[in-house]
C-alpha positions as CSV (number, residue, x, y, z in Angstrom):
1,M,0.0,0.0,0.0
2,T,1.0,3.6,-0.5
3,D,0.4,6.5,1.8
4,T,-2.4,7.6,-0.5
5,T,-4.3,4.3,-0.2
6,E,-3.8,3.3,3.4
7,L,-6.8,4.8,5.2
8,A,-6.1,7.2,8.1
9,P,-8.3,7.6,11.2
10,P,-10.3,10.5,9.8
11,D,-11.2,8.3,6.7
12,L,-12.3,5.4,8.9
13,T,-14.8,7.6,10.6
14,Y,-17.1,7.4,7.6
15,L,-16.9,3.6,7.5
16,L,-17.8,3.5,11.1
17,L,-20.9,5.6,10.4
18,D,-21.9,3.8,7.2
19,T,-25.3,2.0,7.4
20,K,-27.7,0.5,4.9
21,T,-30.1,3.5,5.3
22,S,-27.4,6.1,5.5
23,P,-24.6,5.4,3.0
24,M,-21.6,7.7,3.5
25,H,-21.0,9.0,0.0
26,W,-21.0,12.6,-1.2
27,A,-21.7,13.7,-4.7
28,M,-20.8,16.4,-7.2
29,V,-23.3,17.5,-9.9
30,L,-21.8,18.9,-13.1
31,E,-24.3,20.7,-15.2
32,L,-23.2,21.0,-18.9
33,T,-24.3,23.8,-21.1
34,A,-27.0,23.0,-23.5
35,D,-25.5,24.7,-26.6
36,G,-24.4,21.7,-28.6
37,P,-25.0,18.0,-29.3
38,H,-25.5,15.7,-26.3
39,L,-22.6,13.6,-25.1
40,G,-22.9,9.9,-25.6
41,L,-22.2,7.3,-22.8
42,A,-19.5,5.8,-25.0
43,E,-17.6,9.1,-25.2
44,V,-17.7,9.5,-21.4
45,R,-16.6,5.9,-20.8
46,E,-13.7,6.3,-23.2
47,R,-12.5,9.5,-21.4
48,V,-12.7,7.7,-18.0
49,R,-10.9,4.7,-19.5
50,E,-8.1,7.0,-20.5
51,R,-7.9,8.6,-17.1
52,A,-8.6,5.8,-14.6
53,G,-4.9,4.9,-14.3
54,L,-3.8,8.4,-13.4
55,F,-4.0,8.0,-9.6
56,D,-4.1,5.1,-7.2
57,I,-7.1,6.6,-5.5
58,F,-9.3,5.8,-8.6
59,R,-8.6,2.1,-7.9
60,L,-9.2,2.3,-4.1
61,G,-12.0,0.0,-2.7
62,V,-12.9,-1.4,0.7
63,A,-13.9,-4.9,1.7
64,E,-16.0,-5.4,4.8
65,G,-16.3,-2.2,6.9
66,G,-19.6,-3.0,8.5
67,W,-19.2,-4.9,11.7
68,R,-15.8,-6.3,10.5
69,R,-12.6,-4.3,10.2
70,P,-12.3,-2.7,6.7
71,R,-9.7,-4.0,4.4
72,V,-8.4,-1.8,1.5
73,V,-8.6,-3.4,-1.9
74,L,-6.8,-1.9,-4.9
75,A,-8.3,-3.0,-8.2
76,E,-5.9,-4.0,-10.9
77,T,-8.0,-2.0,-13.4
78,V,-11.2,-0.1,-13.2
79,D,-14.3,-1.7,-14.7
80,V,-15.4,1.4,-16.6
81,E,-18.8,-0.2,-17.7
82,A,-19.6,-0.8,-14.1
83,H,-18.5,2.6,-12.9
84,V,-20.0,4.8,-15.6
85,G,-23.7,4.6,-16.3
86,A,-26.4,6.7,-17.9
87,Q,-30.1,7.6,-17.4
88,D,-32.6,9.7,-19.2
89,Y,-34.8,12.2,-17.5
90,T,-38.0,14.1,-18.4
91,D,-37.9,17.3,-16.4
92,T,-36.3,18.8,-13.3
93,A,-38.5,17.0,-10.8
94,D,-37.7,13.6,-12.5
95,L,-33.9,14.5,-12.6
96,Y,-34.0,15.3,-8.8
97,R,-35.8,12.0,-8.1
98,R,-33.2,10.0,-10.0
99,M,-30.3,11.8,-8.3
100,A,-32.0,11.2,-4.9
101,A,-32.3,7.5,-5.7
102,L,-28.6,7.3,-6.3
103,Q,-27.9,9.2,-3.1
104,E,-29.9,6.4,-1.3
105,T,-27.9,3.7,-3.0
106,A,-24.6,2.5,-1.4
107,L,-21.6,2.2,-3.6
108,P,-20.9,-1.6,-4.0
109,R,-17.9,-3.1,-2.3
110,P,-15.1,-3.9,-2.8
111,N,-15.2,-2.0,-6.0
112,P,-13.4,1.4,-6.3
113,L,-15.3,3.9,-4.2
114,W,-16.8,6.1,-6.9
115,H,-19.4,6.1,-9.6
116,L,-20.4,8.4,-12.5
117,T,-23.8,8.8,-14.0
118,L,-24.6,10.7,-17.2
119,F,-28.2,12.2,-17.2
120,T,-29.6,13.1,-20.6
121,P,-33.0,14.9,-21.2
122,R,-35.6,13.3,-23.3
123,G,-35.6,16.2,-25.7
124,D,-33.9,19.6,-25.4
125,G,-32.1,20.6,-22.2
126,A,-28.9,20.3,-20.3
127,Q,-27.0,17.1,-19.5
128,Y,-25.7,16.4,-16.1
129,L,-22.9,14.3,-14.7
130,L,-23.4,13.0,-11.1
131,L,-20.1,11.9,-9.5
132,R,-20.5,9.9,-6.3
133,V,-17.5,9.3,-4.0
134,H,-17.4,7.5,-0.7
135,H,-16.4,9.8,2.1
136,A,-13.8,7.3,3.3
137,A,-11.9,7.9,0.0
138,S,-12.0,11.6,0.1
139,D,-13.6,14.7,1.6
140,G,-15.2,17.3,-0.7
141,I,-12.1,19.4,-1.0
142,A,-9.7,16.6,-1.9
143,G,-12.5,15.2,-4.1
144,A,-11.4,17.7,-6.7
145,A,-9.0,14.9,-7.8
146,F,-11.9,12.9,-9.2
147,A,-12.6,15.7,-11.7
148,A,-9.5,14.4,-13.5
149,L,-11.6,11.4,-14.6
150,V,-13.6,13.5,-17.1
151,A,-12.2,17.1,-17.3
152,D,-10.8,18.6,-20.4
153,G,-7.2,19.8,-20.4
154,S,-3.6,19.1,-21.1
155,A,-1.2,17.2,-18.8
156,E,-0.3,20.6,-17.3
157,D,-3.9,21.5,-16.7
158,L,-4.6,18.2,-15.0
159,A,-1.6,18.6,-12.8
160,E,-3.7,20.9,-10.6
161,F,-5.5,17.8,-9.3
162,E,-2.4,16.0,-8.2
163,R,-2.2,17.6,-4.7
164,F,-5.5,16.0,-3.9
165,A,-4.5,12.6,-5.1
166,T,-0.7,12.2,-4.6
167,S,-0.2,14.1,-1.3
168,P,0.0,11.8,1.7
169,R,-3.3,10.9,3.3
170,F,-4.2,13.5,5.9
171,H,-3.3,12.5,9.5
172,I,-4.2,14.5,12.6
173,P,-1.2,14.5,15.0
174,A,-1.6,14.1,18.7
175,I,-3.5,17.1,20.2
176,E,-1.9,18.7,23.3
177,P,-3.9,17.7,26.5
178,E,-4.6,21.3,27.5
179,E,-5.8,22.2,23.9
180,L,-8.0,19.1,23.9
181,K,-9.4,20.0,27.3
182,Q,-10.3,23.5,26.1
183,A,-11.9,22.1,22.9
184,K,-14.0,19.7,24.8
185,A,-15.2,22.5,27.1
186,A,-16.1,24.6,24.1
187,F,-17.9,21.7,22.4
188,A,-19.9,21.0,25.6
189,D,-20.9,24.6,25.9
190,Q,-22.1,24.6,22.3
191,W,-24.0,21.3,22.9
192,N,-25.6,22.5,26.0
193,V,-27.2,25.5,24.2
194,G,-29.1,23.0,22.1
195,K,-30.4,20.8,24.9
196,T,-33.8,22.6,25.0
197,G,-36.0,24.5,22.5
198,R,-35.3,22.2,19.6
199,T,-38.2,21.1,17.4
200,W,-36.5,20.2,14.1
201,P,-37.7,16.8,12.8
202,A,-35.0,14.1,13.3
203,L,-33.4,11.8,10.7
204,T,-35.4,8.6,10.2
205,K,-34.2,5.1,9.2
206,S,-36.3,5.2,6.0
207,G,-33.1,5.6,3.8
208,E,-35.1,7.9,1.5
209,R,-33.6,11.1,0.1
210,E,-34.8,14.2,-1.7
211,V,-32.4,16.6,-3.5
212,A,-32.6,20.1,-5.0
213,L,-30.0,22.4,-6.6
214,H,-29.6,26.1,-6.6
215,S,-26.9,28.6,-7.7
216,V,-26.3,32.4,-7.7
217,A,-23.6,34.7,-9.1
218,T,-20.7,34.8,-6.7
219,R,-20.3,38.6,-7.3
220,D,-23.9,39.2,-6.3
221,L,-23.5,37.0,-3.2
222,R,-20.4,38.9,-2.1
223,R,-22.0,42.3,-2.8
224,T,-25.1,41.4,-0.8
225,A,-23.0,40.1,2.1
226,K,-20.9,43.3,2.1
227,K,-24.0,45.4,1.9
228,H,-25.1,43.8,5.2
229,G,-21.7,44.2,6.8
230,A,-21.1,40.5,6.8
231,S,-18.5,38.0,5.4
232,V,-19.8,35.5,2.9
233,H,-19.7,32.8,5.5
234,E,-21.7,34.9,8.0
235,F,-24.2,35.9,5.3
236,V,-24.8,32.4,4.0
237,L,-25.4,31.0,7.5
238,A,-27.7,33.9,8.3
239,A,-29.7,33.5,5.1
240,I,-30.1,29.8,5.8
241,G,-31.2,30.6,9.4
242,R,-33.7,33.2,8.2
243,T,-35.1,30.7,5.6
244,L,-35.5,27.9,8.1
245,S,-37.2,30.4,10.5
246,T,-39.7,31.9,8.1
247,A,-40.4,28.8,5.9
248,R,-40.6,25.9,8.3
249,P,-41.3,22.4,7.2
250,E,-44.9,21.1,7.7
251,T,-43.7,18.4,10.1
252,Q,-42.1,20.9,12.4
253,T,-44.7,21.4,15.2
254,A,-43.4,24.7,16.6
255,P,-40.6,27.2,15.9
256,A,-37.2,26.0,17.0
257,E,-35.4,28.3,19.5
258,V,-32.2,26.5,18.5
259,L,-31.1,24.7,15.4
260,R,-28.0,22.5,16.1
261,V,-25.8,22.6,13.1
262,T,-22.7,20.6,12.1
263,L,-20.3,22.8,10.2
264,P,-17.3,21.1,8.5
265,V,-14.0,22.9,9.2
266,T,-10.8,21.9,7.3
267,H,-7.8,21.1,9.4
268,D,-5.5,21.5,6.4
269,E,-5.0,25.3,5.9
270,N,-2.8,24.6,2.8
271,F,-5.6,22.6,1.1
272,R,-3.0,19.9,0.0
273,H,-4.1,16.5,1.1
274,T,-5.5,13.1,0.0
275,G,-8.4,11.7,2.0
276,N,-10.2,13.6,4.8
277,A,-9.0,16.7,6.6
278,V,-12.4,17.8,7.7
279,L,-13.3,18.3,11.4
280,V,-16.9,18.8,12.7
281,A,-17.8,21.9,14.7
282,L,-21.1,22.5,16.4
283,L,-22.8,25.7,15.6
284,N,-26.2,27.0,16.9
285,L,-28.6,29.0,14.8
286,R,-31.9,30.6,15.8
287,G,-34.8,28.8,14.3
288,D,-37.3,31.4,15.3
289,E,-35.6,34.6,14.0
290,G,-36.8,36.2,10.8
291,D,-34.6,39.3,11.1
292,L,-31.5,38.9,8.8
293,S,-29.4,41.4,10.9
294,A,-30.0,39.3,14.0
295,Q,-29.1,36.1,12.2
296,I,-25.9,37.7,11.0
297,A,-24.9,38.8,14.5
298,G,-25.6,35.3,15.7
299,A,-23.6,33.6,12.9
300,R,-20.7,36.0,13.6
301,A,-20.6,35.1,17.3
302,E,-20.8,31.3,16.5
303,L,-18.0,31.5,14.0
304,A,-15.9,33.4,16.5
305,V,-16.3,30.5,19.0
306,I,-15.1,28.1,16.3
307,D,-12.1,30.3,15.4
308,Q,-11.1,31.1,19.0
309,R,-12.0,28.0,21.0
310,R,-11.8,25.3,18.3
311,P,-14.6,22.9,19.5
312,Q,-14.0,20.9,16.3
313,L,-10.9,19.3,18.0
314,A,-13.0,17.6,20.6
315,L,-14.1,14.9,18.2
316,A,-11.0,14.8,16.0
317,A,-9.9,11.4,14.9
318,A,-6.2,11.9,15.9
319,D,-3.4,9.4,15.4
320,N,-3.1,8.8,19.1
321,G,-6.8,8.0,19.6
322,P,-7.9,4.7,21.2
323,R,-7.6,1.6,19.1
324,A,-10.5,-0.6,20.3
325,P,-11.9,-3.5,18.4
326,W,-13.6,-2.4,15.2
327,A,-17.1,-3.5,16.3
328,L,-16.7,-1.5,19.5
329,Q,-15.5,1.5,17.6
330,R,-18.6,1.3,15.5
331,V,-20.9,1.2,18.5
332,V,-19.1,4.1,20.1
333,A,-19.1,6.2,16.9
334,N,-22.8,5.7,16.3
335,A,-23.6,6.4,19.9
336,S,-21.6,9.6,19.8
337,M,-23.5,10.7,16.7
338,G,-26.8,9.8,18.4
339,R,-25.9,11.9,21.5
340,M,-24.7,14.8,19.4
341,S,-28.1,14.7,17.6
342,P,-27.5,17.4,15.1
343,D,-30.5,19.0,13.3
344,I,-29.0,20.1,10.1
345,H,-25.6,20.3,8.2
346,I,-24.3,23.4,6.5
347,G,-21.1,23.2,4.5
348,I,-19.4,26.2,2.9
349,N,-16.5,25.2,0.7
350,P,-14.0,26.9,-1.6
351,G,-13.5,25.5,-5.1
352,F,-10.1,25.2,-6.7
353,S,-10.5,23.8,-10.2
354,R,-9.7,26.0,-13.2
355,V,-10.9,23.4,-15.6
356,R,-14.4,24.3,-16.9
357,A,-15.2,21.8,-19.6
358,V,-15.9,18.0,-20.2
359,L,-15.4,16.6,-23.6
360,G,-15.8,20.0,-25.2
361,R,-19.0,20.9,-23.3
362,R,-18.6,23.8,-20.9
363,I,-19.6,23.3,-17.3
364,A,-22.4,25.7,-16.3
365,A,-22.4,24.8,-12.6
366,L,-20.9,22.4,-10.1
367,T,-23.1,21.6,-7.1
368,P,-22.1,19.4,-4.1
369,L,-24.5,17.0,-2.3
370,S,-23.6,15.7,1.2
371,P,-24.6,12.5,3.0
372,L,-27.0,12.8,5.9
373,V,-24.8,12.0,8.9
374,G,-27.2,12.0,11.8
375,Y,-29.1,15.0,10.6
376,S,-32.3,15.1,8.4
377,F,-31.3,18.2,6.3
378,S,-28.2,19.4,4.6
379,V,-27.2,22.5,2.6
380,T,-23.7,22.3,1.0
381,C,-22.3,25.5,-0.6
382,L,-19.5,25.6,-3.2
383,I,-17.9,28.9,-4.0
384,L,-16.2,28.4,-7.4
385,G,-15.3,31.1,-9.8
386,N,-18.3,33.3,-10.9
387,R,-21.0,30.8,-9.5
388,T,-21.8,29.8,-6.0
389,S,-23.9,26.7,-5.8
390,F,-26.1,25.1,-3.1
391,G,-26.9,21.4,-2.9
392,V,-29.8,20.4,-0.7
393,V,-30.4,16.9,0.6
394,A,-33.4,16.0,2.9
395,D,-34.9,13.0,4.5
396,P,-38.5,13.1,3.0
397,S,-39.9,10.9,5.8
398,A,-38.9,13.6,8.2
399,L,-39.3,16.6,5.9
400,P,-41.6,15.7,3.0
401,G,-41.2,18.1,0.0
402,Y,-38.9,20.4,1.9
403,A,-35.9,20.3,-0.4
404,D,-37.7,22.1,-3.1
405,A,-39.6,24.3,-0.6
406,F,-36.3,25.4,1.0
407,V,-34.7,26.3,-2.4
408,E,-37.7,28.4,-3.4
409,N,-37.7,30.3,-0.1
410,F,-33.9,30.6,0.2
411,D,-33.9,32.2,-3.3
412,R,-36.6,34.6,-2.0
413,V,-34.4,35.5,1.1
414,L,-31.4,36.1,-1.1
415,R,-33.3,38.4,-3.4
416,E,-34.9,40.3,-0.6
417,A,-31.5,40.8,1.1
418,A,-30.0,42.1,-2.2
419,A,-32.9,44.6,-2.6
420,E,-33.1,45.6,1.0
421,Q,-31.9,49.1,2.0
422,V,-29.5,48.7,4.9
423,A,-29.2,51.7,7.3
424,A,-25.7,53.2,7.6
425,G,-23.8,53.0,10.8
């Protein structure tokens, strides 16, 4: 094994949390411009066949990993027919249903931990590529390496993906006892805020998913945030908080005083790693606050806690962590997630790729979709070039129809914020 294929403790976390009803893969949706002939499945498979040998991570699979300790399996070659498929769709609702069905479906083991699906409209319209990658193979940032499977570009262009495929797997070194003590105290303080006043519907074991996509111009998003005296991170959190407060799901019986949020925080400031460098911080949003300025103030205070007190270190899978039997680790990991009982997930991620085309078709938007890891609702944001996208995933048994409803109301909140006159001073 190489240091890119031997899984590190942060990678194993997602195998510990994997269940039949909650598969731990993320996805990236590539929307292709509809200004030319449609791609054929054979073209996509041929491109993948050319690229599948670029990096070892493309051949990385895992055997076992349920109640038995996982074992890394490197395929000699990638079975492109098995890893690249195609579906037709009739309209946006049908497209979202098909994408949701794939989010519900675990990637087969011990095959390499990724799959690509080409969606083609029955008639005019845009094609989409849905790339699914198991979280044990890569987090969303390092997942940029998988773009090399299909992206246009010379060898020099594709070299930008190497840092996410050939750098060593990310390891979290031992955390100093005093630093860990402070992080655990911060985490406990954040957790205690959410002990009461929470009414958000919990994740069920149905295994069902709903998805919806949205995007805005990055320049407009930055302008609106600045107009309200906020950073982009503060503004996005506040806009989501306002949306959840003013457009509640039908199954939420009363406004939530607190929404307990998991916010991924990268531990790799250089953004140069293979595998997972993501830590999880707890963040609390108001679920009964329709005023955007109040939501921004709350988001700013919460982000300051994360920056100064680093509660994300409390659950870090460090190299010096306990090495209990795998089955016991699985019990502990799932019990810890149950105790944390997050309501929603919000991810705000930078994008790195300068490649903007697949087989000559320009990419109009890239939108991330996250797994539901103990929460029933997820919004994952990708800030990439001139577009910022939002991928929404929901458990329809807990939140029927809410993925589409959220996108509709979130768009309204963003438009109102852009039009709002903000008092000076």
